N, CA, C and O atoms as CSV, one atom per row, in Angstrom:
chain,resi,resn,atom,element,x,y,z
A,1,MET,N,N,-46.996,172.194,53.003
A,1,MET,CA,C,-47.557,172.265,54.333
A,1,MET,C,C,-48.231,173.624,54.523
A,1,MET,O,O,-47.691,174.652,54.113
A,2,MET,N,N,-49.392,173.625,55.136
A,2,MET,CA,C,-50.116,174.871,55.341
A,2,MET,C,C,-49.513,175.637,56.517
A,2,MET,O,O,-49.092,175.056,57.517
A,3,ASN,N,N,-49.487,176.964,56.363
A,3,ASN,CA,C,-49.041,177.747,57.506
A,3,ASN,C,C,-50.197,177.879,58.496
A,3,ASN,O,O,-51.323,177.484,58.194
A,4,ALA,N,N,-49.926,178.422,59.653
A,4,ALA,CA,C,-50.927,178.474,60.731
A,4,ALA,C,C,-52.158,179.283,60.326
A,4,ALA,O,O,-53.278,178.890,60.652
A,5,MET,N,N,-51.977,180.395,59.627
A,5,MET,CA,C,-53.116,181.241,59.247
A,5,MET,C,C,-54.010,180.532,58.238
A,5,MET,O,O,-55.234,180.571,58.359
A,6,THR,N,N,-53.410,179.887,57.247
A,6,THR,CA,C,-54.185,179.149,56.249
A,6,THR,C,C,-54.936,178.010,56.918
A,6,THR,O,O,-56.097,177.754,56.596
A,7,GLN,N,N,-54.287,177.333,57.836
A,7,GLN,CA,C,-54.920,176.223,58.546
A,7,GLN,C,C,-56.092,176.731,59.380
A,7,GLN,O,O,-57.146,176.096,59.402
A,8,LYS,N,N,-55.931,177.857,60.062
A,8,LYS,CA,C,-57.006,178.427,60.871
A,8,LYS,C,C,-58.185,178.821,59.991
A,8,LYS,O,O,-59.335,178.564,60.347
A,9,THR,N,N,-57.912,179.445,58.842
A,9,THR,CA,C,-58.972,179.839,57.917
A,9,THR,C,C,-59.710,178.615,57.396
A,9,THR,O,O,-60.936,178.624,57.288
A,10,SER,N,N,-58.967,177.564,57.075
A,10,SER,CA,C,-59.594,176.335,56.591
A,10,SER,C,C,-60.512,175.741,57.644
A,10,SER,O,O,-61.605,175.271,57.325
A,11,LEU,N,N,-60.076,175.759,58.895
A,11,LEU,CA,C,-60.918,175.247,59.970
A,11,LEU,C,C,-62.166,176.100,60.118
A,11,LEU,O,O,-63.257,175.568,60.323
A,12,GLN,N,N,-62.022,177.410,60.017
A,12,GLN,CA,C,-63.183,178.282,60.118
A,12,GLN,C,C,-64.175,177.981,58.999
A,12,GLN,O,O,-65.380,177.895,59.235
A,13,ILE,N,N,-63.665,177.824,57.791
A,13,ILE,CA,C,-64.548,177.551,56.657
A,13,ILE,C,C,-65.256,176.223,56.852
A,13,ILE,O,O,-66.462,176.124,56.621
A,14,ASP,N,N,-64.528,175.204,57.273
A,14,ASP,CA,C,-65.152,173.903,57.539
A,14,ASP,C,C,-66.222,174.020,58.616
A,14,ASP,O,O,-67.292,173.421,58.505
A,15,ASP,N,N,-65.930,174.789,59.653
A,15,ASP,CA,C,-66.903,174.979,60.731
A,15,ASP,C,C,-68.163,175.680,60.216
A,15,ASP,O,O,-69.281,175.284,60.543
A,16,TYR,N,N,-67.967,176.722,59.412
A,16,TYR,CA,C,-69.119,177.433,58.874
A,16,TYR,C,C,-69.924,176.569,57.903
A,16,TYR,O,O,-71.150,176.674,57.847
A,17,LEU,N,N,-69.239,175.718,57.142
A,17,LEU,CA,C,-69.966,174.811,56.248
A,17,LEU,C,C,-70.793,173.811,57.046
A,17,LEU,O,O,-71.909,173.471,56.652
A,18,ASP,N,N,-70.251,173.338,58.165
A,18,ASP,CA,C,-71.026,172.457,59.048
A,18,ASP,C,C,-72.253,173.183,59.591
A,18,ASP,O,O,-73.347,172.620,59.640
A,19,LEU,N,N,-72.063,174.428,59.997
A,19,LEU,CA,C,-73.201,175.211,60.496
A,19,LEU,C,C,-74.225,175.452,59.394
A,19,LEU,O,O,-75.430,175.409,59.639
A,20,LEU,N,N,-73.745,175.705,58.186
A,20,LEU,CA,C,-74.663,175.914,57.066
A,20,LEU,C,C,-75.490,174.655,56.809
A,20,LEU,O,O,-76.696,174.740,56.575
A,21,ASN,N,N,-74.849,173.498,56.852
A,21,ASN,CA,C,-75.592,172.248,56.683
A,21,ASN,C,C,-76.655,172.089,57.765
A,21,ASN,O,O,-77.762,171.628,57.488
A,22,LEU,N,N,-76.322,172.466,58.990
A,22,LEU,CA,C,-77.295,172.392,60.079
A,22,LEU,C,C,-78.446,173.367,59.843
A,22,LEU,O,O,-79.609,173.017,60.042
A,23,ALA,N,N,-78.123,174.579,59.424
A,23,ALA,CA,C,-79.154,175.583,59.154
A,23,ALA,C,C,-80.101,175.111,58.051
A,23,ALA,O,O,-81.311,175.321,58.136
A,24,VAL,N,N,-79.550,174.474,57.017
A,24,VAL,CA,C,-80.376,173.927,55.932
A,24,VAL,C,C,-81.263,172.813,56.487
A,24,VAL,O,O,-82.452,172.740,56.174
A,25,HIS,N,N,-80.685,171.963,57.297
A,25,HIS,CA,C,-81.414,170.819,57.859
A,25,HIS,C,C,-82.609,171.268,58.714
A,25,HIS,O,O,-83.680,170.665,58.652
A,26,VAL,N,N,-82.420,172.326,59.509
A,26,VAL,CA,C,-83.511,172.804,60.366
A,26,VAL,C,C,-84.413,173.818,59.656
A,26,VAL,O,O,-85.437,174.228,60.202
A,27,GLY,N,N,-84.030,174.220,58.440
A,27,GLY,CA,C,-84.860,175.116,57.643
A,27,GLY,C,C,-84.814,176.575,58.074
A,27,GLY,O,O,-85.773,177.315,57.850
A,28,ASP,N,N,-83.717,176.998,58.687
A,28,ASP,CA,C,-83.577,178.382,59.148
A,28,ASP,C,C,-82.927,179.223,58.042
A,28,ASP,O,O,-81.703,179.276,57.924
A,29,HIS,N,N,-83.767,179.876,57.238
A,29,HIS,CA,C,-83.283,180.627,56.071
A,29,HIS,C,C,-82.481,181.868,56.469
A,29,HIS,O,O,-81.506,182.218,55.803
A,30,LYS,N,N,-82.884,182.528,57.543
A,30,LYS,CA,C,-82.152,183.714,57.997
A,30,LYS,C,C,-80.734,183.328,58.428
A,30,LYS,O,O,-79.771,184.021,58.099
A,31,TRP,N,N,-80.613,182.238,59.153
A,31,TRP,CA,C,-79.311,181.762,59.604
A,31,TRP,C,C,-78.455,181.350,58.404
A,31,TRP,O,O,-77.252,181.611,58.377
A,32,GLN,N,N,-79.082,180.704,57.410
A,32,GLN,CA,C,-78.356,180.307,56.198
A,32,GLN,C,C,-77.741,181.527,55.521
A,32,GLN,O,O,-76.568,181.510,55.147
A,33,LYS,N,N,-78.537,182.588,55.365
A,33,LYS,CA,C,-78.040,183.801,54.708
A,33,LYS,C,C,-76.889,184.423,55.495
A,33,LYS,O,O,-75.915,184.899,54.912
A,34,GLU,N,N,-77.008,184.415,56.821
A,34,GLU,CA,C,-75.953,184.967,57.669
A,34,GLU,C,C,-74.645,184.185,57.508
A,34,GLU,O,O,-73.569,184.773,57.410
A,35,ILE,N,N,-74.752,182.867,57.483
A,35,ILE,CA,C,-73.565,182.016,57.337
A,35,ILE,C,C,-72.950,182.197,55.951
A,35,ILE,O,O,-71.728,182.255,55.819
A,36,ILE,N,N,-73.782,182.285,54.925
A,36,ILE,CA,C,-73.286,182.485,53.562
A,36,ILE,C,C,-72.556,183.822,53.454
A,36,ILE,O,O,-71.513,183.905,52.806
A,37,ARG,N,N,-73.096,184.869,54.085
A,37,ARG,CA,C,-72.410,186.171,54.079
A,37,ARG,C,C,-71.041,186.067,54.752
A,37,ARG,O,O,-70.066,186.649,54.277
A,38,LYS,N,N,-70.971,185.325,55.854
A,38,LYS,CA,C,-69.696,185.163,56.553
A,38,LYS,C,C,-68.704,184.393,55.682
A,38,LYS,O,O,-67.524,184.741,55.636
A,39,LEU,N,N,-69.168,183.356,54.992
A,39,LEU,CA,C,-68.293,182.591,54.107
A,39,LEU,C,C,-67.791,183.455,52.952
A,39,LEU,O,O,-66.630,183.350,52.559
A,40,GLU,N,N,-68.657,184.304,52.409
A,40,GLU,CA,C,-68.239,185.207,51.337
A,40,GLU,C,C,-67.176,186.179,51.845
A,40,GLU,O,O,-66.215,186.485,51.139
A,41,TYR,N,N,-67.359,186.661,53.073
A,41,TYR,CA,C,-66.379,187.567,53.676
A,41,TYR,C,C,-65.042,186.856,53.865
A,41,TYR,O,O,-63.994,187.418,53.548
A,42,LEU,N,N,-65.068,185.631,54.375
A,42,LEU,CA,C,-63.829,184.871,54.568
A,42,LEU,C,C,-63.125,184.625,53.237
A,42,LEU,O,O,-61.898,184.688,53.152
A,43,LYS,N,N,-63.917,184.343,52.196
A,43,LYS,CA,C,-63.338,184.116,50.870
A,43,LYS,C,C,-62.668,185.393,50.372
A,43,LYS,O,O,-61.553,185.358,49.852
A,44,LYS,N,N,-63.363,186.525,50.537
A,44,LYS,CA,C,-62.823,187.801,50.089
A,44,LYS,C,C,-61.519,188.135,50.824
A,44,LYS,O,O,-60.578,188.653,50.223
A,45,CYS,N,N,-61.473,187.839,52.106
A,45,CYS,CA,C,-60.284,188.139,52.909
A,45,CYS,C,C,-59.122,187.212,52.592
A,45,CYS,O,O,-57.963,187.580,52.785
A,46,SER,N,N,-59.423,186.015,52.108
A,46,SER,CA,C,-58.352,185.048,51.869
A,46,SER,C,C,-57.711,185.198,50.501
A,46,SER,O,O,-56.663,184.604,50.248
A,47,ILE,N,N,-58.320,185.984,49.608
A,47,ILE,CA,C,-57.749,186.197,48.272
A,47,ILE,C,C,-56.681,187.283,48.373
A,47,ILE,O,O,-56.978,188.418,48.746
A,48,PRO,N,N,-55.445,186.935,48.042
A,48,PRO,CA,C,-54.389,187.948,48.134
A,48,PRO,C,C,-54.629,189.061,47.124
A,48,PRO,O,O,-54.972,188.809,45.969
A,49,SER,N,N,-54.444,190.295,47.579
A,49,SER,CA,C,-54.639,191.423,46.674
A,49,SER,C,C,-53.409,191.611,45.816
A,49,SER,O,O,-52.278,191.423,46.266
A,50,ARG,N,N,-53.647,191.981,44.583
A,50,ARG,CA,C,-52.533,192.248,43.655
A,50,ARG,C,C,-52.310,193.743,43.582
A,50,ARG,O,O,-53.252,194.511,43.386
A,51,SER,N,N,-51.097,194.144,43.737
A,51,SER,CA,C,-50.782,195.562,43.610
A,51,SER,C,C,-49.841,195.753,42.443
A,51,SER,O,O,-48.762,195.163,42.388
A,52,ARG,N,N,-50.264,196.585,41.515
A,52,ARG,CA,C,-49.446,196.894,40.335
A,52,ARG,C,C,-49.454,198.369,40.106
A,52,ARG,O,O,-48.828,198.851,39.163
């Protein structure tokens, strides 16, 4: 079962992917790049850091 934070992140990613599909559909390249940057940031934040 997903915890609340993982579930919230998943919803955010799904929402951003929906927005990205819309941006592609309307041909807004600037908006596409902005959404892709946000998705990359979310991915970076969701990867647990390893400390050794």
